[in-house]
C-alpha positions in Angstrom: -64.7 6.2 18.3 -64.6 4.8 21.9 -64.7 1.1 22.8 -67.8 -0.1 24.7 -65.7 -1.0 27.7 -62.3 -2.3 28.8 -62.5 -6.1 29.2 -60.6 -8.4 31.4 -60.9 -11.4 29.1 -59.0 -12.5 25.9 -60.2 -15.3 23.6 -57.4 -16.8 21.5 -58.5 -18.8 18.4 -56.1 -21.2 16.7 -55.7 -21.9 13.0 -55.7 -24.9 10.8 -53.0 -27.6 11.4 -52.9 -26.4 15.0 -54.7 -26.8 18.3 -55.1 -24.5 21.4 -51.7 -25.7 22.6 -50.2 -23.3 20.0 -51.1 -20.3 22.3 -49.4 -21.7 25.4 -46.8 -18.8 25.6 -49.4 -16.1 25.0 -51.7 -17.5 27.7 -48.9 -17.2 30.3 -47.9 -13.7 29.2 -51.5 -12.4 29.2 -52.3 -14.1 32.5 -49.3 -12.4 34.0 -51.0 -9.1 33.0 -54.0 -10.1 35.1 -56.3 -11.2 32.2 -58.5 -14.2 31.9 -57.5 -16.1 28.8 -59.7 -18.6 27.0 -58.4 -20.9 24.2 -61.3 -22.7 22.7 -60.6 -25.6 20.3 -62.7 -26.4 17.2 -65.3 -29.0 17.9 -63.5 -32.3 18.5 -60.2 -30.6 19.4 -59.2 -30.7 23.0 -56.5 -28.4 24.6 -53.0 -29.5 25.6 -50.6 -32.1 24.3 -53.1 -34.8 24.8 -55.3 -33.2 22.1 -52.4 -33.2 19.6 -51.6 -36.8 20.3 -55.2 -37.8 20.1 -55.8 -36.2 16.7 -52.6 -37.8 15.3 -53.9 -41.2 16.3 -57.4 -40.6 15.2 -58.1 -37.4 13.1 -61.7 -38.4 12.4 -63.2 -35.5 14.5 -61.7 -33.2 11.8 -63.1 -35.0 8.8 -66.0 -33.0 7.3 -65.7 -30.3 9.9 -66.9 -27.0 8.3 -66.5 -23.3 8.9 -70.0 -22.7 10.1 -69.9 -25.5 12.7 -66.7 -24.0 14.1 -68.2 -20.5 14.0 -71.3 -21.6 15.9 -69.2 -23.3 18.5 -66.9 -20.2 19.0 -70.0 -17.9 19.1 -71.4 -20.0 21.8 -68.2 -19.8 23.8 -67.8 -16.0 23.4 -71.5 -15.3 23.9 -71.6 -17.1 27.2 -69.0 -14.7 28.8 -70.1 -12.0 31.2 -68.4 -9.2 29.2 -67.4 -8.9 25.6 -63.8 -10.1 25.3 -60.9 -9.2 23.1 -60.9 -11.8 20.3 -57.5 -12.7 18.7 -57.0 -15.4 16.0 -54.1 -16.7 14.1 -54.3 -17.9 10.5 -57.8 -19.3 9.9 -58.5 -18.1 13.5 -58.0 -14.6 12.1 -60.9 -15.2 9.7 -63.0 -16.4 12.6 -62.2 -13.1 14.4 -63.7 -11.2 11.5 -66.8 -13.4 11.3 -67.4 -13.0 15.0 -66.9 -9.2 15.0 -69.2 -9.1 12.0 -71.9 -10.8 14.1 -71.4 -8.2 16.9 -69.3 -10.4 19.2 -66.2 -9.0 20.9 -65.0 -5.7 22.3 -62.0 -5.7 19.8 -60.5 -8.1 17.4 -57.0 -8.9 16.2 -56.3 -11.0 13.1 -52.7 -12.3 13.0 -51.6 -13.7 9.7 -55.3 -14.1 9.0 -56.8 -16.2 6.3 -59.0 -14.4 3.7 -62.7 -14.0 4.1 -64.9 -14.0 1.0 -64.1 -11.0 -1.2 -60.4 -10.9 -0.6 -58.8 -11.8 -4.0 -55.1 -11.8 -3.3 -53.7 -15.2 -4.0 -49.9 -15.2 -3.9 -48.0 -18.1 -5.5 -46.5 -19.1 -2.2 -50.0 -19.5 -0.7 -50.9 -21.8 -3.6 -47.8 -23.9 -3.0 -48.5 -24.1 0.7 -52.1 -25.3 0.3 -51.6 -27.4 -2.8 -51.0 -30.6 -0.9 -54.6 -30.5 0.3 -56.5 -28.6 -2.4 -55.0 -30.5 -5.4 -57.3 -33.5 -4.6 -61.1 -32.9 -4.5 -61.4 -36.1 -2.5 -59.7 -34.3 0.4 -62.8 -32.1 0.9 -64.3 -34.5 3.4 -61.0 -35.9 4.8 -58.7 -35.0 7.7 -55.4 -34.5 5.8 -52.1 -34.8 7.6 -49.2 -32.4 6.9 -45.6 -33.6 6.2 -42.6 -32.1 8.0 -41.4 -30.7 4.7 -44.7 -28.9 3.9 -45.1 -27.7 7.5 -41.6 -26.2 7.3 -42.4 -24.3 4.1 -45.8 -23.1 5.2 -45.2 -22.3 8.9 -41.6 -22.3 10.1 -39.5 -21.1 7.2 -37.6 -18.8 9.5 -36.3 -21.8 11.5 -33.6 -24.3 10.7 -34.6 -27.9 10.0 -34.0 -29.1 13.6 -36.0 -26.2 15.1 -38.8 -26.7 12.6 -39.0 -30.4 13.5 -39.4 -29.6 17.2 -42.3 -27.3 16.4 -43.9 -29.8 14.1 -43.6 -32.6 16.6 -45.2 -30.5 19.4 -48.0 -28.7 17.6 -48.9 -30.0 14.1 -52.1 -32.0 13.5 -54.1 -33.0 10.4 -56.3 -30.4 8.8 -60.0 -30.4 8.0 -60.0 -30.5 4.2 -63.5 -29.1 4.1 -62.6 -25.9 5.9 -59.6 -25.3 3.6 -61.8 -25.9 0.5 -64.5 -23.6 1.9 -61.9 -20.8 2.5 -59.9 -21.3 -0.7 -62.9 -21.4 -3.0 -65.1 -18.9 -1.2 -65.0 -16.3 -4.0 -66.5 -18.8 -6.4 -69.2 -20.1 -3.9 -72.6 -18.5 -3.5 -73.5 -18.0 0.2 -69.9 -19.0 1.1 -69.2 -20.0 4.7 -66.7 -17.1 5.0 -69.1 -14.4 3.7 -68.4 -11.1 5.5 -69.8 -7.6 5.5 -66.9 -5.2 4.8 -69.3 -2.3 5.2 -70.3 -3.2 8.7 -69.8 0.0 10.7 -71.2 -1.4 13.9 -68.5 -4.0 14.5 -65.8 -3.6 17.1 -62.3 -2.2 16.3 -60.2 -4.6 14.2 -56.4 -4.9 13.8 -54.7 -6.9 11.1 -51.1 -8.1 11.8 -49.0 -9.7 9.1 -45.6 -11.2 8.9 -43.3 -10.0 6.1 -41.9 -13.5 5.6 -45.1 -15.4 5.8 -45.4 -17.8 2.9 -48.8 -19.4 3.4 -50.6 -16.1 4.0 -48.3 -13.3 2.8 -48.8 -9.7 3.7 -50.8 -8.9 0.5 -53.7 -11.0 1.9 -54.0 -9.1 5.1 -53.3 -5.8 3.4 -56.2 -6.2 1.0 -58.4 -7.4 3.8 -57.5 -4.3 5.8 -58.0 -1.9 2.9 -61.4 -3.3 2.0 -62.5 -2.9 5.7 -61.0 0.6 6.0 -62.6 1.8 2.7 -66.2 0.5 3.3 -66.6 0.6 7.1 -66.7 3.5 9.5 -65.5 1.1 12.3 -61.9 1.4 13.5 -59.6 -0.7 11.3 -55.8 -0.8 11.7 -52.8 -2.7 10.1 -49.4 -3.6 11.3 -46.6 -5.3 9.4 -43.9 -7.2 11.3 -41.1 -7.4 8.7 -39.3 -10.6 8.4 -41.6 -12.8 10.5 -43.0 -16.1 9.3 -46.5 -17.7 9.7 -45.2 -19.1 13.0 -45.0 -15.6 14.4 -46.9 -16.5 17.6 -44.1 -18.9 18.6 -40.8 -18.1 16.9 -38.2 -15.9 18.6 -39.6 -12.4 19.2 -43.2 -13.5 19.6 -43.4 -11.3 22.7 -43.4 -8.1 20.6 -46.3 -9.3 18.5 -48.3 -10.4 21.6 -47.7 -7.2 23.4 -48.6 -4.9 20.5 -51.8 -6.9 19.8 -52.9 -6.6 23.4 -51.9 -3.0 24.0 -53.8 -2.0 20.9 -56.8 -4.0 21.8 -57.0 -2.6 25.4 -56.3 1.0 24.5 -59.2 3.3 25.5 -59.2 4.9 22.1 -58.2 2.8 19.1 -56.1 4.2 16.3 -53.9 3.7 13.3 -50.5 2.1 13.7 -47.2 2.6 11.9 -47.7 0.0 9.3 -43.9 -0.9 9.0 
């Protein structure tokens, strides 16, 4: 199956507890390859360090923010482009990649350590532990919930020592929309869930799942099941790649270049195909 066309644009979608600033190294690397790179924030989230500082001072733009509101904003951004872009997303951004491809946006998609869409049942104990500080309290559903350094270290930067993890936390971490996390976490028990997705959509663009072997908040079993459901039910191209030993902070920890290059090379290849999963 051939792609519609080779694109010159990449859209990078951040995940929860992060802002577009988390893609800063990828933006530079992809621009050096001659690509136009767009890093849209969720509604109320601005790019750059100023956006991080603003949300720490006043996280109210995140309170009550839901999956569909973010999806509609991202769809407007992607739909306004002259050509269909490659869409990449990390963590919950990976779920948005799937939702956008399902709605016929994008020339190709890459979900990196992606959150589950409705229908994926894998729920490892480490994921429960990482999300428990938010999901244990129903009142957090409509709040913007901050993350502690300790919880961030466990969920994101477990491959780094305490000093390195603190530097990442200080630069990138912001509160999370409790509503989005509840919508994702309880999707399988929710009729008409915000993360509903058609695994049998054979008209979507090619989709690659990348997972990190040492990811604790979204371990490989989550992406593996997602991949297998897509590959089983859809005739569209679906691929999977495991980077053994990498944490959820795979887009920034040492060796991120290998992840970024593989994602882009696969997405821009004239003919998509399977990858060595290991």
